[in-house]
N, CA and C atoms as a LAMMPS dump frame, in Angstrom:
ITEM: TIMESTEP
0
ITEM: NUMBER OF ATOMS
522
ITEM: BOX BOUNDS ff ff ff
-5.0000000000000000e+02 5.0000000000000000e+02
-5.0000000000000000e+02 5.0000000000000000e+02
-5.0000000000000000e+02 5.0000000000000000e+02
ITEM: ATOMS id mol type element x y z
1 1 1 N -9.291 0.156 25.39
2 1 2 C -8.864 -0.753 24.347
3 1 3 C -7.446 -0.37 23.913
4 2 1 N -6.579 -1.346 23.791
5 2 2 C -5.194 -1.112 23.376
6 2 3 C -5.145 -0.685 21.909
7 3 1 N -4.268 0.217 21.634
8 3 2 C -4.104 0.711 20.265
9 3 3 C -3.353 -0.319 19.422
10 4 1 N -3.858 -0.584 18.236
11 4 2 C -3.244 -1.529 17.316
12 4 3 C -2.385 -0.743 16.327
13 5 1 N -1.101 -1.084 16.264
14 5 2 C -0.167 -0.354 15.407
15 5 3 C 0.123 -1.056 14.084
16 6 1 N -0.223 -2.33 13.956
17 6 2 C 0.095 -3.078 12.733
18 6 3 C -1.054 -4.005 12.385
19 7 1 N -1.443 -3.997 11.111
20 7 2 C -2.402 -4.966 10.597
21 7 3 C -1.845 -5.538 9.303
22 8 1 N -2.221 -6.786 9.034
23 8 2 C -1.636 -7.496 7.912
24 8 3 C -2.615 -8.545 7.401
25 9 1 N -2.513 -8.877 6.136
26 9 2 C -3.289 -9.971 5.556
27 9 3 C -2.503 -10.514 4.376
28 10 1 N -2.84 -11.729 3.972
29 10 2 C -2.136 -12.391 2.867
30 10 3 C -3.132 -13.029 1.92
31 11 1 N -2.658 -13.251 0.694
32 11 2 C -3.443 -13.952 -0.315
33 11 3 C -2.461 -14.674 -1.231
34 12 1 N -2.897 -15.799 -1.773
35 12 2 C -2.06 -16.513 -2.729
36 12 3 C -2.541 -16.169 -4.13
37 13 1 N -1.591 -15.767 -4.967
38 13 2 C -1.882 -15.348 -6.338
39 13 3 C -1.147 -16.287 -7.281
40 14 1 N -1.828 -16.765 -8.298
41 14 2 C -1.263 -17.739 -9.23
42 14 3 C -0.383 -17.062 -10.281
43 15 1 N 0.649 -16.37 -9.804
44 15 2 C 1.667 -15.76 -10.669
45 15 3 C 3.005 -15.917 -9.953
46 16 1 N 4.122 -15.857 -10.698
47 16 2 C 5.435 -15.914 -10.048
48 16 3 C 5.683 -14.689 -9.156
49 17 1 N 6.535 -14.868 -8.147
50 17 2 C 6.849 -13.785 -7.208
51 17 3 C 7.382 -12.549 -7.927
52 18 1 N 8.203 -12.733 -8.955
53 18 2 C 8.745 -11.584 -9.682
54 18 3 C 7.645 -10.768 -10.356
55 19 1 N 6.599 -11.432 -10.854
56 19 2 C 5.492 -10.722 -11.502
57 19 3 C 4.683 -9.933 -10.475
58 20 1 N 4.42 -10.543 -9.322
59 20 2 C 3.677 -9.843 -8.273
60 20 3 C 4.483 -8.648 -7.766
61 21 1 N 5.784 -8.859 -7.571
62 21 2 C 6.652 -7.772 -7.11
63 21 3 C 6.677 -6.634 -8.137
64 22 1 N 6.83 -6.976 -9.401
65 22 2 C 6.903 -5.954 -10.454
66 22 3 C 5.657 -5.071 -10.451
67 23 1 N 4.501 -5.66 -10.207
68 23 2 C 3.257 -4.888 -10.182
69 23 3 C 3.211 -3.968 -8.959
70 24 1 N 3.471 -4.521 -7.782
71 24 2 C 3.355 -3.756 -6.546
72 24 3 C 4.426 -2.681 -6.434
73 25 1 N 5.586 -2.898 -7.036
74 25 2 C 6.683 -1.929 -6.906
75 25 3 C 6.541 -0.736 -7.847
76 26 1 N 5.429 -0.643 -8.567
77 26 2 C 5.122 0.533 -9.395
78 26 3 C 4.025 1.334 -8.692
79 27 1 N 4.404 2.263 -7.82
80 27 2 C 3.391 3.015 -7.069
81 27 3 C 2.364 3.722 -7.96
82 28 1 N 2.733 4.071 -9.179
83 28 2 C 1.785 4.723 -10.082
84 28 3 C 0.594 3.823 -10.388
85 29 1 N 0.791 2.498 -10.295
86 29 2 C -0.281 1.551 -10.606
87 29 3 C -1.116 1.142 -9.402
88 30 1 N -0.741 1.536 -8.209
89 30 2 C -1.438 1.064 -7.009
90 30 3 C -2.922 1.416 -7.027
91 31 1 N -3.288 2.48 -7.687
92 31 2 C -4.695 2.861 -7.784
93 31 3 C -5.549 1.834 -8.498
94 32 1 N -4.926 0.921 -9.233
95 32 2 C -5.685 -0.144 -9.907
96 32 3 C -6.281 -1.12 -8.899
97 33 1 N -5.671 -1.233 -7.719
98 33 2 C -6.088 -2.253 -6.748
99 33 3 C -6.64 -1.673 -5.46
100 34 1 N -6.088 -0.564 -5.013
101 34 2 C -6.431 -0.002 -3.709
102 34 3 C -7.781 0.722 -3.746
103 35 1 N -8.594 0.559 -2.693
104 35 2 C -9.856 1.3 -2.639
105 35 3 C -9.665 2.77 -2.265
106 36 1 N -8.445 3.14 -1.835
107 36 2 C -8.207 4.495 -1.36
108 36 3 C -7.147 5.24 -2.169
109 37 1 N -6.2 4.533 -2.738
110 37 2 C -5.108 5.165 -3.471
111 37 3 C -5.505 5.366 -4.931
112 38 1 N -5.076 6.491 -5.501
113 38 2 C -5.368 6.816 -6.906
114 38 3 C -4.109 6.768 -7.769
115 39 1 N -3.026 6.208 -7.254
116 39 2 C -1.763 6.202 -7.987
117 39 3 C -0.878 7.323 -7.484
118 40 1 N -0.056 7.847 -8.384
119 40 2 C 0.891 8.895 -8.009
120 40 3 C 0.663 10.141 -8.855
121 41 1 N 1.324 11.22 -8.472
122 41 2 C 1.241 12.453 -9.245
123 41 3 C 2.101 12.313 -10.501
124 42 1 N 1.894 13.197 -11.456
125 42 2 C 2.593 13.127 -12.74
126 42 3 C 4.108 13.223 -12.602
127 43 1 N 4.597 13.949 -11.589
128 43 2 C 6.05 14.107 -11.453
129 43 3 C 6.712 12.891 -10.782
130 44 1 N 5.917 11.93 -10.307
131 44 2 C 6.477 10.725 -9.692
132 44 3 C 6.866 9.72 -10.778
133 45 1 N 7.893 8.901 -10.517
134 45 2 C 8.312 7.917 -11.516
135 45 3 C 7.223 6.869 -11.77
136 46 1 N 7.067 6.454 -13.019
137 46 2 C 6.059 5.462 -13.385
138 46 3 C 6.612 4.037 -13.357
139 47 1 N 7.925 3.9 -13.423
140 47 2 C 8.548 2.571 -13.449
141 47 3 C 8.639 1.988 -12.035
142 48 1 N 9.037 0.724 -11.921
143 48 2 C 9.219 0.157 -10.584
144 48 3 C 10.168 1.027 -9.753
145 49 1 N 9.795 1.224 -8.504
146 49 2 C 10.56 2.106 -7.619
147 49 3 C 11.671 1.322 -6.928
148 50 1 N 12.863 1.873 -6.959
149 50 2 C 14 1.258 -6.291
150 50 3 C 14.209 1.852 -4.913
151 51 1 N 15.131 1.274 -4.179
152 51 2 C 15.465 1.732 -2.847
153 51 3 C 15.802 3.223 -2.864
154 52 1 N 15.184 3.99 -1.987
155 52 2 C 15.429 5.426 -1.897
156 52 3 C 14.553 6.281 -2.798
157 53 1 N 13.793 5.674 -3.709
158 53 2 C 12.899 6.434 -4.585
159 53 3 C 11.834 7.145 -3.757
160 54 1 N 11.604 8.411 -4.07
161 54 2 C 10.544 9.176 -3.426
162 54 3 C 9.433 9.396 -4.447
163 55 1 N 8.201 9.262 -3.996
164 55 2 C 7.055 9.497 -4.884
165 55 3 C 5.946 10.166 -4.091
166 56 1 N 5.022 10.802 -4.809
167 56 2 C 3.876 11.46 -4.19
168 56 3 C 2.628 10.685 -4.575
169 57 1 N 1.975 10.118 -3.565
170 57 2 C 0.755 9.36 -3.793
171 57 3 C -0.469 10.254 -3.742
172 58 1 N -1.459 9.892 -4.555
173 58 2 C -2.759 10.578 -4.551
174 58 3 C -3.765 9.632 -3.903
175 59 1 N -4.598 10.169 -3.012
176 59 2 C -5.515 9.336 -2.245
177 59 3 C -6.896 9.958 -2.168
178 60 1 N -7.891 9.103 -1.865
179 60 2 C -9.267 9.589 -1.71
180 60 3 C -9.98 8.755 -0.652
181 61 1 N -10.885 9.392 0.027
182 61 2 C -11.804 8.713 0.947
183 61 3 C -13.102 9.486 0.841
184 62 1 N -14.076 8.908 0.142
185 62 2 C -15.31 9.644 -0.146
186 62 3 C -14.974 10.826 -1.049
187 63 1 N -15.438 12.011 -0.686
188 63 2 C -15.157 13.212 -1.481
189 63 3 C -13.822 13.854 -1.116
190 64 1 N -13.207 13.4 -0.035
191 64 2 C -11.963 13.988 0.457
192 64 3 C -10.773 13.461 -0.343
193 65 1 N -9.872 14.363 -0.758
194 65 2 C -8.673 14.009 -1.52
195 65 3 C -7.445 14.574 -0.818
196 66 1 N -6.316 13.845 -0.864
197 66 2 C -5.075 14.32 -0.274
198 66 3 C -3.887 13.648 -0.947
199 67 1 N -2.7 14.172 -0.666
200 67 2 C -1.465 13.608 -1.215
201 67 3 C -0.535 13.217 -0.067
202 68 1 N 0.364 12.275 -0.374
203 68 2 C 1.359 11.841 0.607
204 68 3 C 2.722 11.73 -0.072
205 69 1 N 3.77 12.093 0.665
206 69 2 C 5.138 11.891 0.169
207 69 3 C 5.639 10.607 0.806
208 70 1 N 6.177 9.736 -0.049
209 70 2 C 6.609 8.415 0.391
210 70 3 C 8.027 8.146 -0.108
211 71 1 N 8.764 7.34 0.644
212 71 2 C 10.109 6.929 0.252
213 71 3 C 10.22 5.425 0.38
214 72 1 N 10.745 4.8 -0.665
215 72 2 C 10.939 3.348 -0.67
216 72 3 C 12.096 3.009 0.264
217 73 1 N 11.828 2.118 1.229
218 73 2 C 12.829 1.739 2.221
219 73 3 C 13.319 0.302 2.042
220 74 1 N 12.664 -0.48 1.196
221 74 2 C 13.123 -1.83 0.857
222 74 3 C 12.635 -2.153 -0.544
223 75 1 N 13.532 -2.646 -1.376
224 75 2 C 13.195 -3.011 -2.756
225 75 3 C 14.014 -4.25 -3.116
226 76 1 N 13.491 -5.402 -2.751
227 76 2 C 14.148 -6.677 -3.006
228 76 3 C 13.277 -7.454 -3.985
229 77 1 N 13.579 -7.378 -5.295
230 77 2 C 12.719 -8.002 -6.309
231 77 3 C 12.341 -9.443 -5.967
232 78 1 N 11.042 -9.703 -6.057
233 78 2 C 10.507 -11.018 -5.795
234 78 3 C 10.398 -11.376 -4.327
235 79 1 N 10.813 -10.464 -3.432
236 79 2 C 10.809 -10.779 -1.993
237 79 3 C 10.083 -9.749 -1.138
238 80 1 N 10.461 -8.464 -1.28
239 80 2 C 9.913 -7.453 -0.373
240 80 3 C 9.963 -6.073 -1
241 81 1 N 8.866 -5.317 -0.798
242 81 2 C 8.785 -3.928 -1.225
243 81 3 C 8.142 -3.152 -0.081
244 82 1 N 8.833 -2.106 0.401
245 82 2 C 8.351 -1.34 1.546
246 82 3 C 8.53 0.152 1.27
247 83 1 N 7.536 0.935 1.681
248 83 2 C 7.699 2.386 1.619
249 83 3 C 7.129 3.024 2.876
250 84 1 N 7.718 4.162 3.203
251 84 2 C 7.358 4.935 4.39
252 84 3 C 6.641 6.199 3.937
253 85 1 N 5.517 6.503 4.563
254 85 2 C 4.758 7.727 4.314
255 85 3 C 5.21 8.741 5.36
256 86 1 N 5.758 9.874 4.888
257 86 2 C 6.354 10.811 5.842
258 86 3 C 5.955 12.27 5.637
259 87 1 N 4.969 12.521 4.803
260 87 2 C 4.413 13.873 4.666
261 87 3 C 3.022 13.752 4.067
262 88 1 N 2.163 14.689 4.408
263 88 2 C 0.772 14.659 3.947
264 88 3 C 0.295 16.082 3.697
265 89 1 N -0.648 16.238 2.791
266 89 2 C -1.244 17.538 2.518
267 89 3 C -2.361 17.39 1.505
268 90 1 N -3.068 18.467 1.242
269 90 2 C -4.162 18.397 0.274
270 90 3 C -3.623 18.342 -1.155
271 91 1 N -3.149 19.448 -1.671
272 91 2 C -2.624 19.477 -3.047
273 91 3 C -1.176 19.001 -3.122
274 92 1 N -0.42 19.283 -2.066
275 92 2 C 0.972 18.81 -1.993
276 92 3 C 1.266 18.424 -0.548
277 93 1 N 2.079 17.407 -0.351
278 93 2 C 2.357 16.938 1.008
279 93 3 C 3.373 17.828 1.725
280 94 1 N 2.891 18.715 2.596
281 94 2 C 3.787 19.664 3.25
282 94 3 C 3.903 19.435 4.763
283 95 1 N 2.95 18.717 5.374
284 95 2 C 3.031 18.423 6.808
285 95 3 C 3.9 17.187 6.99
286 96 1 N 5.085 17.374 7.582
287 96 2 C 6.048 16.28 7.684
288 96 3 C 5.967 15.596 9.038
289 97 1 N 6.253 14.307 9.017
290 97 2 C 6.294 13.527 10.243
291 97 3 C 6.021 12.071 9.939
292 98 1 N 6.3 11.195 10.88
293 98 2 C 6.037 9.772 10.665
294 98 3 C 4.534 9.515 10.602
295 99 1 N 4.086 8.869 9.531
296 99 2 C 2.658 8.624 9.336
297 99 3 C 2.378 7.121 9.296
298 100 1 N 2.963 6.427 8.331
299 100 2 C 2.706 4.988 8.201
300 100 3 C 3.801 4.347 7.352
301 101 1 N 3.891 3.034 7.464
302 101 2 C 4.765 2.237 6.617
303 101 3 C 3.92 1.13 5.995
304 102 1 N 4.123 0.931 4.697
305 102 2 C 3.437 -0.143 3.968
306 102 3 C 4.49 -1.13 3.489
307 103 1 N 4.238 -2.419 3.726
308 103 2 C 5.186 -3.45 3.304
309 103 3 C 4.445 -4.566 2.57
310 104 1 N 5.094 -5.062 1.524
311 104 2 C 4.585 -6.19 0.752
312 104 3 C 5.672 -7.246 0.724
313 105 1 N 5.32 -8.468 1.129
314 105 2 C 6.255 -9.604 1.099
315 105 3 C 5.732 -10.633 0.112
316 106 1 N 6.657 -11.284 -0.565
317 106 2 C 6.334 -12.251 -1.608
318 106 3 C 7.044 -13.559 -1.29
319 107 1 N 6.276 -14.657 -1.166
320 107 2 C 6.843 -15.96 -0.842
321 107 3 C 6.264 -17.009 -1.774
322 108 1 N 7.085 -17.942 -2.221
323 108 2 C 6.554 -19.023 -3.063
324 108 3 C 5.452 -19.78 -2.318
325 109 1 N 4.409 -20.132 -3.062
326 109 2 C 3.285 -20.886 -2.497
327 109 3 C 2.73 -21.8 -3.582
328 110 1 N 3.207 -23.033 -3.627
329 110 2 C 2.758 -23.95 -4.672
330 110 3 C 3.14 -23.415 -6.031
331 111 1 N 2.142 -23.257 -6.909
332 111 2 C 2.387 -22.728 -8.253
333 111 3 C 2.233 -21.216 -8.319
334 112 1 N 2.186 -20.568 -7.174
335 112 2 C 1.987 -19.124 -7.167
336 112 3 C 2.827 -18.44 -6.106
337 113 1 N 2.298 -17.328 -5.635
338 113 2 C 3.011 -16.496 -4.673
339 113 3 C 2.056 -16.054 -3.571
340 114 1 N 2.508 -16.186 -2.353
341 114 2 C 1.758 -15.641 -1.213
342 114 3 C 2.212 -14.199 -1.052
343 115 1 N 1.279 -13.275 -1.21
344 115 2 C 1.551 -11.844 -1.063
345 115 3 C 0.967 -11.41 0.282
346 116 1 N 1.808 -10.813 1.113
347 116 2 C 1.375 -10.305 2.406
348 116 3 C 1.536 -8.794 2.398
349 117 1 N 0.455 -8.097 2.698
350 117 2 C 0.464 -6.633 2.791
351 117 3 C 0.325 -6.26 4.262
352 118 1 N 1.202 -5.358 4.725
353 118 2 C 1.197 -4.941 6.118
354 118 3 C 1.203 -3.419 6.201
355 119 1 N 0.323 -2.895 7.045
356 119 2 C 0.283 -1.464 7.346
357 119 3 C 0.741 -1.29 8.784
358 120 1 N 1.656 -0.351 8.999
359 120 2 C 2.127 -0.033 10.347
360 120 3 C 1.888 1.444 10.612
361 121 1 N 1.231 1.719 11.715
362 121 2 C 0.968 3.094 12.145
363 121 3 C 2.254 3.643 12.757
364 122 1 N 2.85 4.617 12.101
365 122 2 C 4.098 5.212 12.583
366 122 3 C 3.874 6.426 13.493
367 123 1 N 2.629 6.699 13.835
368 123 2 C 2.302 7.845 14.7
369 123 3 C 2.485 7.449 16.168
370 124 1 N 3.638 6.912 16.508
371 124 2 C 3.908 6.404 17.866
372 124 3 C 3.904 7.524 18.902
373 125 1 N 4.228 8.731 18.495
374 125 2 C 4.285 9.848 19.432
375 125 3 C 2.918 10.42 19.782
376 126 1 N 1.874 10.001 19.076
377 126 2 C 0.545 10.515 19.364
378 126 3 C -0.028 9.788 20.585
379 127 1 N -0.596 10.5 21.534
380 127 2 C -1.299 9.814 22.622
381 127 3 C -2.465 8.997 22.036
382 128 1 N -2.751 7.865 22.628
383 128 2 C -3.785 6.977 22.108
384 128 3 C -5.133 7.677 21.972
385 129 1 N -5.546 8.458 22.956
386 129 2 C -6.855 9.099 22.879
387 129 3 C -6.915 10.109 21.73
388 130 1 N -5.806 10.787 21.436
389 130 2 C -5.765 11.736 20.319
390 130 3 C -5.822 10.978 18.996
391 131 1 N -5.021 9.922 18.861
392 131 2 C -5.026 9.116 17.631
393 131 3 C -6.406 8.517 17.394
394 132 1 N -7.019 7.952 18.427
395 132 2 C -8.34 7.337 18.252
396 132 3 C -9.398 8.365 17.877
397 133 1 N -9.348 9.552 18.478
398 133 2 C -10.311 10.603 18.124
399 133 3 C -10.109 11.046 16.675
400 134 1 N -8.851 11.286 16.29
401 134 2 C -8.56 11.68 14.908
402 134 3 C -9.018 10.595 13.932
403 135 1 N -8.663 9.351 14.238
404 135 2 C -9.005 8.229 13.361
405 135 3 C -10.512 8.127 13.147
406 136 1 N -11.275 8.269 14.198
407 136 2 C -12.735 8.125 14.085
408 136 3 C -13.336 9.223 13.214
409 137 1 N -12.765 10.409 13.249
410 137 2 C -13.231 11.485 12.361
411 137 3 C -12.809 11.177 10.92
412 138 1 N -11.544 10.783 10.731
413 138 2 C -11.004 10.558 9.385
414 138 3 C -11.581 9.325 8.696
415 139 1 N -12.072 8.356 9.476
416 139 2 C -12.563 7.107 8.866
417 139 3 C -14.048 6.871 9.112
418 140 1 N -14.761 7.883 9.549
419 140 2 C -16.197 7.773 9.834
420 140 3 C -16.492 6.738 10.912
421 141 1 N -15.74 6.802 12.017
422 141 2 C -16.081 5.998 13.175
423 141 3 C -15.191 4.822 13.494
424 142 1 N -14.116 4.61 12.745
425 142 2 C -13.239 3.473 12.99
426 142 3 C -11.839 3.938 13.393
427 143 1 N -11.049 3.033 13.944
428 143 2 C -9.632 3.324 14.117
429 143 3 C -8.97 3.049 12.772
430 144 1 N -7.766 3.604 12.563
431 144 2 C -7.07 3.332 11.304
432 144 3 C -6.757 1.85 11.159
433 145 1 N -6.427 1.174 12.26
434 145 2 C -6.127 -0.259 12.173
435 145 3 C -7.336 -1.021 11.624
436 146 1 N -8.517 -0.752 12.155
437 146 2 C -9.733 -1.419 11.67
438 146 3 C -10.009 -1.051 10.214
439 147 1 N -9.868 0.212 9.908
440 147 2 C -10.118 0.706 8.548
441 147 3 C -9.132 0.09 7.55
442 148 1 N -7.851 0.046 7.925
443 148 2 C -6.831 -0.483 7.003
444 148 3 C -6.976 -1.984 6.812
445 149 1 N -7.478 -2.697 7.787
446 149 2 C -7.705 -4.14 7.635
447 149 3 C -8.631 -4.396 6.439
448 150 1 N -9.689 -3.596 6.333
449 150 2 C -10.63 -3.733 5.204
450 150 3 C -9.958 -3.308 3.896
451 151 1 N -9.205 -2.21 3.929
452 151 2 C -8.516 -1.754 2.721
453 151 3 C -7.519 -2.798 2.22
454 152 1 N -6.771 -3.404 3.128
455 152 2 C -5.79 -4.421 2.738
456 152 3 C -6.489 -5.617 2.096
457 153 1 N -7.559 -6.075 2.704
458 153 2 C -8.301 -7.21 2.138
459 153 3 C -8.786 -6.89 0.724
460 154 1 N -9.345 -5.704 0.541
461 154 2 C -9.834 -5.294 -0.784
462 154 3 C -8.681 -5.193 -1.78
463 155 1 N -7.585 -4.568 -1.37
464 155 2 C -6.424 -4.416 -2.256
465 155 3 C -5.895 -5.771 -2.698
466 156 1 N -5.72 -6.686 -1.773
467 156 2 C -5.178 -8.006 -2.124
468 156 3 C -6.095 -8.764 -3.068
469 157 1 N -7.402 -8.711 -2.838
470 157 2 C -8.333 -9.401 -3.741
471 157 3 C -8.319 -8.771 -5.135
472 158 1 N -8.249 -7.447 -5.202
473 158 2 C -8.178 -6.769 -6.501
474 158 3 C -6.865 -7.082 -7.216
475 159 1 N -5.763 -7.126 -6.467
476 159 2 C -4.464 -7.468 -7.042
477 159 3 C -4.491 -8.88 -7.606
478 160 1 N -5.034 -9.816 -6.859
479 160 2 C -5.138 -11.207 -7.309
480 160 3 C -5.946 -11.295 -8.609
481 161 1 N -7.107 -10.671 -8.613
482 161 2 C -7.976 -10.715 -9.792
483 161 3 C -7.257 -10.136 -11.017
484 162 1 N -6.608 -8.991 -10.855
485 162 2 C -5.935 -8.338 -11.989
486 162 3 C -4.726 -9.134 -12.47
487 163 1 N -3.867 -9.562 -11.565
488 163 2 C -2.653 -10.265 -11.979
489 163 3 C -2.956 -11.635 -12.579
490 164 1 N -3.916 -12.351 -12.006
491 164 2 C -4.257 -13.655 -12.577
492 164 3 C -4.917 -13.504 -13.944
493 165 1 N -5.719 -12.469 -14.142
494 165 2 C -6.325 -12.227 -15.459
495 165 3 C -5.248 -11.878 -16.475
496 166 1 N -4.283 -11.039 -16.09
497 166 2 C -3.178 -10.691 -16.993
498 166 3 C -2.33 -11.92 -17.302
499 167 1 N -2.069 -12.727 -16.294
500 167 2 C -1.237 -13.932 -16.461
501 167 3 C -1.937 -14.941 -17.373
502 168 1 N -3.272 -15.114 -17.183
503 168 2 C -4.024 -16.059 -18.009
504 168 3 C -4.124 -15.623 -19.461
505 169 1 N -4.082 -14.304 -19.705
506 169 2 C -4.218 -13.807 -21.077
507 169 3 C -2.867 -13.629 -21.765
508 170 1 N -1.766 -13.854 -21.03
509 170 2 C -0.433 -13.723 -21.623
510 170 3 C -0.199 -14.869 -22.618
511 171 1 N 0.531 -14.593 -23.694
512 171 2 C 0.804 -15.649 -24.675
513 171 3 C 1.616 -16.767 -24.042
514 172 1 N 1.36 -17.971 -24.478
515 172 2 C 2.083 -19.145 -23.982
516 172 3 C 3.541 -19.067 -24.403
517 173 1 N 4.445 -19.276 -23.436
518 173 2 C 5.877 -19.235 -23.742
519 173 3 C 6.445 -20.642 -23.69
520 174 1 N 7.338 -20.951 -24.609
521 174 2 C 7.983 -22.28 -24.636
522 174 3 C 9.265 -22.236 -23.869
């Protein structure tokens, strides 16, 4: 079976692109939507991350916990937010190397915004059999592409639910 390096999904959210971007560009808040991410460490910035911002993400899968060092590689308000994961570790991310890239695109869609989340496996130097063996251990029997497809779907649905609830409860502006 050919190795899949990129998976993506989209959802339309009934909020303006700038509002969706503002939410996603705050890595500290990602734990509100992601089934695996817990936000960032205390020393990471809490505000929207700009181009070149580095942050440390906190993650979980079952009882297992780890951290990742990430750098924002695209920050175009209302259009695109991308970060690269380039170090991993338990308490602190000390193992360096290309791991993954996460990208969020925002496009007008009727009265809302189409948000597309894409995961790219940056472990291009790993032989396929090694990556697949590692992935099956780390994800309880799946490849990362298959596993991330489910995570992306869950994240997008949670993001939609949260942002639309916040938007609906916001005071009416004239």
